C-alpha positions as CSV (number, residue, x, y, z in Angstrom):
1,X,0.0,0.0,0.0
2,X,1.5,3.3,-1.1
3,X,0.7,6.4,0.9
4,X,0.1,9.7,-1.0
5,X,-0.8,13.2,0.1
6,X,-4.0,14.7,-1.1
7,X,-5.5,18.2,-0.9
8,X,-9.2,18.8,-1.8
9,X,-8.6,22.4,-2.5
10,X,-11.1,25.2,-3.0
11,X,-14.2,25.8,-5.2
12,X,-15.1,22.7,-7.0
13,X,-12.0,21.0,-5.7
14,X,-13.7,18.9,-2.9
15,X,-16.4,17.6,-5.3
16,X,-14.0,16.5,-8.1
17,X,-11.5,15.0,-5.7
18,X,-14.2,13.0,-3.9
19,X,-15.4,11.7,-7.3
20,X,-11.8,10.8,-8.3
21,X,-11.1,9.0,-5.0
22,X,-14.3,7.0,-5.3
23,X,-13.1,5.7,-8.7
24,X,-9.6,4.9,-7.5
25,X,-11.0,3.0,-4.5
26,X,-13.5,1.1,-6.7
27,X,-10.6,0.1,-9.0
28,X,-8.8,-1.2,-5.9
29,X,-5.8,1.0,-6.4
30,X,-3.3,0.2,-3.6
31,X,-3.1,3.7,-2.2
32,X,-3.5,5.2,1.2
33,X,-4.4,8.9,1.5
34,X,-3.1,11.5,3.9
35,X,-5.1,14.8,3.5
36,X,-3.7,18.3,4.1
37,X,-5.5,21.6,3.8
38,X,-4.0,24.3,1.6
39,X,-5.3,27.3,-0.3
40,X,-7.9,29.9,0.4
41,X,-8.8,29.0,4.0
42,X,-5.2,28.9,5.0
43,X,-4.5,32.2,3.3
44,X,-7.4,33.9,5.0
45,X,-6.5,32.4,8.4
46,X,-3.5,34.8,8.3
47,X,-0.9,32.4,6.7
48,X,0.2,34.4,3.6
49,X,1.8,31.4,2.1
50,X,-1.4,29.4,1.9
51,X,0.2,26.3,3.4
52,X,1.2,25.3,6.9
53,X,4.6,23.8,8.0
54,X,2.7,20.5,8.9
55,X,1.4,20.3,5.4
56,X,4.9,20.8,3.9
57,X,6.1,17.9,6.2
58,X,3.4,15.6,5.0
59,X,4.0,16.3,1.3
60,X,7.7,15.9,1.6
61,X,7.4,12.7,3.6
62,X,5.0,11.0,1.1
63,X,6.8,12.4,-2.0
64,X,3.6,12.1,-4.1
65,X,0.9,14.8,-4.0
66,X,-2.5,14.7,-5.7
67,X,-3.9,18.2,-5.5
68,X,-7.3,19.7,-6.5
69,X,-7.5,23.3,-7.7
70,X,-7.0,26.0,-5.1
71,X,-7.9,29.7,-5.0
72,X,-5.3,32.5,-4.3
73,X,-7.1,35.5,-2.8
74,X,-6.9,38.6,-5.0
75,X,-4.8,41.6,-3.9
76,X,-1.3,42.3,-2.9
77,X,0.5,40.1,-0.3
78,X,-0.5,36.7,-1.7
79,X,1.9,34.7,-3.9
80,X,0.6,31.8,-6.0
81,X,0.8,28.6,-4.0
82,X,0.9,26.6,-7.2
83,X,4.1,28.3,-8.2
84,X,5.5,28.0,-4.7
85,X,4.8,24.3,-4.6
86,X,6.4,23.6,-7.9
87,X,9.6,25.6,-7.2
88,X,10.1,24.7,-3.5
89,X,9.8,21.0,-4.2
90,X,11.9,21.2,-7.3
91,X,9.1,20.0,-9.6
92,X,11.0,21.0,-12.8
93,X,8.8,19.3,-15.4
94,X,5.2,20.1,-16.0
95,X,3.7,17.5,-18.4
96,X,0.4,18.1,-20.0
97,X,-1.0,15.6,-22.6
98,X,-3.7,17.1,-24.8
99,X,-5.5,14.9,-27.2
100,X,-8.9,15.1,-28.9
101,X,-11.9,12.8,-28.2
102,X,-13.5,13.1,-31.6
103,X,-16.3,12.5,-32.5
104,X,-17.7,12.4,-29.0
105,X,-16.4,15.9,-27.9
106,X,-16.4,18.7,-30.4
107,X,-13.1,19.8,-31.8
108,X,-11.7,21.1,-35.1
109,X,-8.7,18.8,-34.7
110,X,-9.9,15.2,-34.5
111,X,-6.5,13.7,-34.8
112,X,-4.5,15.8,-32.4
113,X,-2.4,14.0,-29.7
114,X,0.2,16.5,-28.3
115,X,2.2,16.5,-25.1
116,X,3.5,19.8,-23.8
117,X,6.6,19.5,-21.5
118,X,7.0,22.9,-19.8
119,X,9.9,24.0,-17.7
120,X,8.5,24.6,-14.3
121,X,10.9,26.5,-12.0
122,X,12.6,29.4,-13.7
123,X,12.1,31.9,-16.6
124,X,9.9,34.9,-15.7
125,X,8.2,32.7,-13.2
126,X,11.1,33.2,-10.9
127,X,8.9,36.2,-9.9
128,X,11.8,38.6,-9.3
129,X,10.3,42.0,-10.0
130,X,11.3,45.6,-9.1
131,X,10.0,49.0,-9.6
132,X,13.0,51.0,-10.6
133,X,11.8,54.4,-11.6
134,X,8.5,56.4,-11.6
135,X,7.7,54.9,-15.0
136,X,9.5,51.5,-15.3
137,X,9.0,48.1,-13.7
138,X,11.3,45.2,-14.2
139,X,10.8,41.4,-14.2
140,X,14.0,39.2,-14.5
141,X,14.0,36.3,-17.0
142,X,16.3,33.6,-15.7
143,X,17.2,30.7,-17.9
144,X,19.9,28.3,-16.5
145,X,21.8,25.5,-18.1
146,X,20.9,23.0,-15.4
147,X,17.2,23.9,-15.7
148,X,17.3,23.6,-19.5
149,X,19.2,20.3,-19.5
150,X,16.8,18.7,-17.0
151,X,13.6,19.7,-18.8
152,X,14.9,18.9,-22.3
153,X,16.3,15.6,-21.3
154,X,13.0,14.8,-19.6
155,X,11.1,15.6,-22.8
156,X,13.3,13.1,-24.8
157,X,13.0,10.4,-22.1
158,X,9.3,10.9,-22.0
159,X,9.1,10.5,-25.8
160,X,11.1,7.4,-25.6
161,X,9.1,5.9,-22.8
162,X,5.7,6.6,-24.4
163,X,6.8,5.7,-28.0
164,X,6.6,9.2,-29.2
165,X,8.4,10.0,-32.5
166,X,9.3,13.7,-32.4
167,X,10.3,16.4,-29.9
168,X,9.9,20.1,-30.8
169,X,11.6,23.0,-29.1
170,X,9.8,26.4,-29.0
171,X,11.7,29.6,-28.0
172,X,12.1,33.2,-29.0
173,X,15.9,33.2,-29.5
174,X,15.8,35.5,-32.5
175,X,15.2,38.2,-29.9
176,X,16.4,36.9,-26.6
177,X,19.6,35.5,-27.9
178,X,21.2,34.7,-24.6
179,X,18.4,33.3,-22.5
180,X,16.2,31.6,-25.1
181,X,19.4,31.1,-27.1
182,X,20.8,28.9,-24.3
183,X,17.6,26.8,-24.2
184,X,17.8,26.2,-27.9
185,X,21.6,25.4,-27.7
186,X,21.0,22.9,-25.0
187,X,18.1,21.4,-27.0
188,X,20.4,20.8,-30.0
189,X,23.1,19.2,-27.7
190,X,20.7,16.8,-26.1
191,X,18.8,16.0,-29.2
192,X,22.1,14.6,-30.6
193,X,22.0,12.0,-27.8
194,X,18.6,10.6,-29.1
195,X,19.1,9.8,-32.8
196,X,16.1,7.6,-32.7
197,X,13.8,10.5,-32.0
198,X,13.2,13.3,-34.6
199,X,13.8,16.8,-33.4
200,X,13.1,20.3,-34.7
201,X,12.5,23.8,-33.4
202,X,10.1,26.7,-34.0
203,X,10.1,30.4,-33.0
204,X,7.4,30.5,-30.3
205,X,5.0,32.9,-32.0
206,X,4.7,31.2,-35.4
207,X,5.1,27.8,-33.7
208,X,2.1,28.5,-31.5
209,X,0.1,29.6,-34.5
210,X,1.1,26.4,-36.3
211,X,0.3,24.3,-33.2
212,X,-3.2,25.9,-32.9
213,X,-3.9,25.4,-36.6
214,X,-2.2,22.0,-37.3
215,X,-1.6,20.3,-34.0
216,X,-1.4,16.9,-35.8
217,X,2.1,17.9,-37.0
218,X,3.4,18.0,-33.4
219,X,4.1,15.2,-30.9
220,X,6.1,16.3,-27.8
221,X,6.7,20.1,-27.4
222,X,9.3,21.4,-24.9
223,X,9.4,25.0,-23.9
224,X,10.5,27.4,-21.2
225,X,8.0,28.2,-18.4
226,X,5.9,31.1,-19.7
227,X,5.5,29.8,-23.2
228,X,4.6,26.4,-21.9
229,X,1.9,27.8,-19.7
230,X,0.3,29.6,-22.6
231,X,0.8,26.8,-25.2
232,X,-0.5,24.0,-22.9
233,X,-3.8,25.9,-22.3
234,X,-4.2,26.5,-26.0
235,X,-3.7,22.9,-26.9
236,X,-6.0,21.7,-24.1
237,X,-8.7,24.1,-25.3
238,X,-8.5,23.2,-29.0
239,X,-8.6,19.5,-28.1
240,X,-12.1,19.9,-26.9
241,X,-12.0,21.3,-23.3
242,X,-9.5,22.6,-20.7
243,X,-11.7,20.7,-18.2
244,X,-10.5,17.3,-19.5
245,X,-6.8,17.8,-19.1
246,X,-4.6,16.7,-16.3
247,X,-1.0,17.4,-15.6
248,X,2.0,16.1,-13.8
249,X,4.7,18.1,-12.0
250,X,7.8,15.9,-11.8
251,X,10.8,16.4,-9.6
252,X,13.9,14.4,-8.7
253,X,12.4,13.7,-5.2
254,X,8.7,14.7,-5.2
255,X,5.9,14.9,-7.7
256,X,2.5,16.6,-7.8
257,X,-0.5,15.7,-10.0
258,X,-3.5,18.0,-10.7
259,X,-6.1,19.2,-13.2
260,X,-5.0,22.2,-15.3
261,X,-8.2,24.1,-14.7
262,X,-8.9,26.4,-11.8
263,X,-11.2,26.2,-8.8
264,X,-14.3,27.5,-10.7
265,X,-16.0,29.2,-7.7
266,X,-19.0,30.2,-9.8
267,X,-20.1,26.5,-10.0
268,X,-18.8,25.3,-6.6
269,X,-21.4,23.4,-4.7
270,X,-23.7,22.8,-7.7
271,X,-22.3,19.2,-8.1
272,X,-22.0,19.7,-11.9
273,X,-18.2,20.0,-12.3
274,X,-16.4,17.6,-14.6
275,X,-13.9,15.4,-12.6
276,X,-12.0,14.3,-15.7
277,X,-9.1,16.7,-15.3
278,X,-8.1,15.7,-11.8
279,X,-8.9,12.0,-12.6
280,X,-6.5,12.1,-15.6
281,X,-4.0,13.8,-13.4
282,X,-4.4,10.9,-11.0
283,X,-3.9,8.4,-13.8
284,X,-0.6,10.1,-14.6
285,X,0.3,9.6,-10.9
286,X,-0.5,5.9,-11.1
287,X,1.8,5.5,-14.2
288,X,4.5,7.5,-12.4
289,X,4.2,5.0,-9.5
290,X,4.4,2.0,-11.8
291,X,0.8,1.1,-11.3
292,X,0.2,0.8,-15.1
293,X,-2.5,-1.9,-14.9
294,X,-4.7,0.2,-12.6
295,X,-4.1,3.3,-14.7
296,X,-5.0,1.5,-17.9
297,X,-8.2,-0.1,-16.4
298,X,-9.5,3.3,-15.2
299,X,-8.5,5.1,-18.5
300,X,-10.3,2.4,-20.5
301,X,-13.5,2.8,-18.4
302,X,-13.3,6.6,-18.6
303,X,-13.0,6.3,-22.4
304,X,-16.1,4.0,-22.5
305,X,-18.1,6.7,-20.7
306,X,-17.0,9.4,-23.1
307,X,-17.8,7.1,-26.1
308,X,-21.3,6.3,-24.7
309,X,-22.1,10.0,-24.5
310,X,-22.4,10.2,-20.8
311,X,-21.2,13.7,-20.3
312,X,-21.2,16.5,-17.7
313,X,-22.6,19.9,-18.6
314,X,-19.3,21.4,-19.7
315,X,-18.9,19.0,-22.6
316,X,-22.6,18.1,-23.2
317,X,-23.7,18.6,-26.8
318,X,-27.1,17.5,-28.0
319,X,-25.6,16.4,-31.3
320,X,-23.2,13.8,-29.7
321,X,-24.1,13.4,-26.1
322,X,-26.7,10.9,-24.8
323,X,-27.1,11.7,-21.1
324,X,-26.2,14.7,-19.0
325,X,-24.8,13.7,-15.6
326,X,-23.5,15.5,-12.5
327,X,-20.1,15.0,-10.9
328,X,-20.8,11.9,-8.9
329,X,-23.0,10.3,-11.6
330,X,-20.1,10.6,-14.0
331,X,-17.8,8.9,-11.4
332,X,-20.4,6.1,-11.0
333,X,-20.5,5.6,-14.7
334,X,-16.8,5.1,-14.8
335,X,-16.9,2.6,-12.0
336,X,-19.7,0.6,-13.7
337,X,-17.4,0.2,-16.8
338,X,-14.2,-0.9,-15.0
339,X,-12.9,-3.9,-16.8
340,X,-14.4,-2.8,-20.2
341,X,-12.5,-1.5,-23.2
342,X,-13.5,1.3,-25.6
343,X,-14.5,0.5,-29.1
344,X,-13.3,3.7,-30.8
345,X,-10.4,5.1,-28.7
346,X,-7.1,3.2,-28.5
347,X,-7.2,0.7,-25.7
348,X,-4.6,1.5,-23.0
349,X,-1.8,-1.0,-22.7
350,X,-1.0,-1.6,-19.1
351,X,2.6,-2.7,-19.8
352,X,3.8,-0.2,-22.4
353,X,5.2,2.6,-20.2
354,X,8.7,2.7,-18.9
355,X,9.7,4.5,-15.8
356,X,11.4,7.8,-16.6
357,X,14.7,8.5,-14.9
358,X,16.7,11.6,-15.3
359,X,20.4,11.7,-14.5
360,X,21.6,14.5,-12.2
361,X,23.2,17.6,-13.6
362,X,26.9,17.5,-14.0
363,X,28.5,20.9,-13.6
364,X,31.1,21.5,-16.4
365,X,34.6,22.8,-15.8
366,X,34.4,26.6,-15.1
367,X,34.9,28.9,-18.1
368,X,37.5,31.7,-18.1
369,X,35.5,34.7,-16.8
370,X,36.7,38.2,-17.6
371,X,35.2,41.5,-16.4
372,X,34.8,43.9,-19.4
373,X,32.7,46.8,-18.0
374,X,29.4,47.6,-16.4
375,X,25.9,48.6,-17.4
376,X,24.7,51.4,-15.0
377,X,21.0,51.8,-15.0
378,X,20.0,55.4,-14.4
379,X,16.8,57.1,-13.3
380,X,16.6,60.4,-15.1
381,X,13.4,62.2,-16.2
382,X,14.7,65.8,-16.8
383,X,17.4,65.3,-19.5
384,X,17.4,64.3,-23.1
385,X,19.7,61.4,-24.2
386,X,22.3,63.9,-25.5
387,X,22.2,65.9,-22.2
388,X,22.5,62.7,-20.1
389,X,25.3,61.4,-22.4
390,X,27.2,64.7,-22.0
391,X,27.0,64.5,-18.2
392,X,28.1,60.9,-18.1
393,X,31.1,61.6,-20.4
394,X,32.5,63.8,-17.7
395,X,32.6,60.8,-15.4
396,X,34.8,58.7,-17.7
397,X,38.0,57.2,-16.4
398,X,39.8,54.0,-17.4
399,X,36.3,52.8,-18.3
400,X,34.3,55.1,-20.5
401,X,30.7,55.5,-21.7
402,X,30.1,53.5,-24.9
403,X,26.4,53.9,-25.4
404,X,23.0,54.7,-23.7
405,X,19.9,52.7,-24.5
406,X,16.3,53.3,-23.5
407,X,14.0,50.3,-23.3
408,X,16.8,48.4,-25.2
409,X,17.2,50.9,-28.1
410,X,20.4,52.8,-28.6
411,X,19.7,56.5,-28.1
412,X,23.3,57.9,-27.6
413,X,25.4,58.6,-29.4
414,X,23.6,59.3,-32.7
415,X,20.1,58.6,-31.5
416,X,17.0,59.4,-33.5
417,X,14.5,62.1,-32.4
418,X,11.6,59.7,-33.3
419,X,12.6,57.2,-30.5
420,X,10.4,57.5,-27.4
421,X,12.3,57.9,-24.1
422,X,11.2,57.0,-20.6
423,X,13.0,57.8,-17.4
424,X,15.0,54.5,-17.3
425,X,18.4,54.5,-19.1
426,X,21.0,51.7,-19.5
427,X,24.4,53.4,-19.7
428,X,27.2,51.1,-20.8
429,X,30.8,51.7,-19.7
430,X,33.7,49.6,-21.0
431,X,37.5,49.8,-21.1
432,X,38.6,52.3,-23.8
433,X,40.9,49.7,-25.3
434,X,38.5,46.8,-25.1
435,X,40.5,44.9,-22.4
436,X,39.4,43.6,-19.1
437,X,38.8,45.9,-16.1
438,X,38.8,45.6,-12.4
439,X,36.1,45.8,-9.8
440,X,37.9,48.8,-8.4
441,X,37.5,50.6,-11.7
442,X,33.7,50.1,-11.5
443,X,33.6,51.3,-7.9
444,X,35.6,54.4,-8.8
445,X,33.2,55.0,-11.7
446,X,30.1,54.7,-9.5
447,X,31.7,57.2,-7.1
448,X,32.2,59.7,-9.8
449,X,28.6,59.2,-11.0
450,X,27.3,59.7,-7.5
451,X,29.4,62.9,-7.1
452,X,27.9,64.2,-10.4
453,X,24.4,63.7,-9.1
454,X,23.5,60.7,-11.3
455,X,20.9,58.4,-9.7
456,X,22.3,54.9,-10.4
457,X,19.5,52.4,-9.5
458,X,21.1,49.2,-10.6
459,X,24.3,47.8,-12.1
460,X,25.0,44.7,-14.2
461,X,28.6,43.7,-14.7
462,X,29.7,42.8,-18.2
463,X,31.6,39.5,-18.5
464,X,33.0,37.3,-21.2
465,X,33.2,33.5,-20.7
466,X,36.1,31.8,-22.6
467,X,36.1,35.0,-24.7
468,X,32.4,34.8,-25.6
469,X,30.4,37.9,-24.8
470,X,28.0,37.3,-21.9
471,X,25.8,40.4,-22.5
472,X,23.6,41.6,-25.3
473,X,24.2,44.5,-27.7
474,X,21.8,47.4,-27.7
475,X,19.2,47.4,-30.5
476,X,20.9,49.5,-33.2
477,X,24.4,49.2,-31.7
């Protein structure tokens, strides 16, 4: 008997979790449940994290967490507990299978069967934000080599374990050449280790458009965090309904399984919610635990219910549905069909899935790191680019002003009058002869800037690594 942690969550969470547990118990799945309370009630009790230390202990002890949707109260002071759970527990891989159930659930894409593998810990979801001036707010986008390697390797291992033929990388490295460029570079490196699996890449904007229009051309898609969040909801929706999709959050030690939809407070208590999302998340949990026979048995029974047109209100269609049922009636219909196999959908094979194992990251030998200068970010609302540039030039020493950008566009020297300026300026200082500089040179520069009345709000040192520039050029530089 395997013990897992469960949380019934908020809104429709308790209703769909109870329906799912009823199905798992009827299928005699060898699980024991330890319940914790997280979410809105915990937030409103005065705990701004939405989770108690006792709940953390239970989740970490059992390693496996089946979670219903939760509500984060609106307003300042509350961070998303979903993001906190994923990052604190190291749940680096978010896996969302999205396939259509044509002709029983309406979709424009009857043959789609796509799995989105989303990086789950970093990117803009690091949540590191600052207000830097009256007009400018900043959010840091963090992409790491260890994070990229783990998620991309997991995507290829998932494809191999589930007999998938192709893995597609989606990034925006034509613009974000360092961050998204790293993700793409690591993808190409790891793809070479899997010659049996086709690989390709798309720029995220046109790739998403292609995925929405021709999902049949994709198999497994791996992306950084924000893109994956958006793309996985798109694929779930065009498959027929977001309410049908479950997801897995996989870590090296712990894993969490859930529906991809929210807590739907507008229908809470009406007993009409579709439990399919959390049920399919639970089936991913069973496969993760090696309980493939039990997962296949329940999935086949669920498919029979869908085929027979026994549908909850969210997917009910008079053209294809036969009977409208509530939450628990849907669960009972699945239970009645345990042991049966569908006639239209592919029957689940209880022995076909391999356990996915990811090797730990191996840190490479350190690169030769050289300091070449500094970007000083300046708050200034009362000067033009030329006026600011002239002031900064008076502060030159062994490192000197090379350019000023505003929102990434070069505005000094030789800027255009048409370029819009805000009060946030990136001022790049480098050695006059292009050689390396010292930290003391930067300290001396900052002292001169301070003495000149320049409001430096942030600095970023400029480095090369084995001679390769580790910082972007300004647009127009």
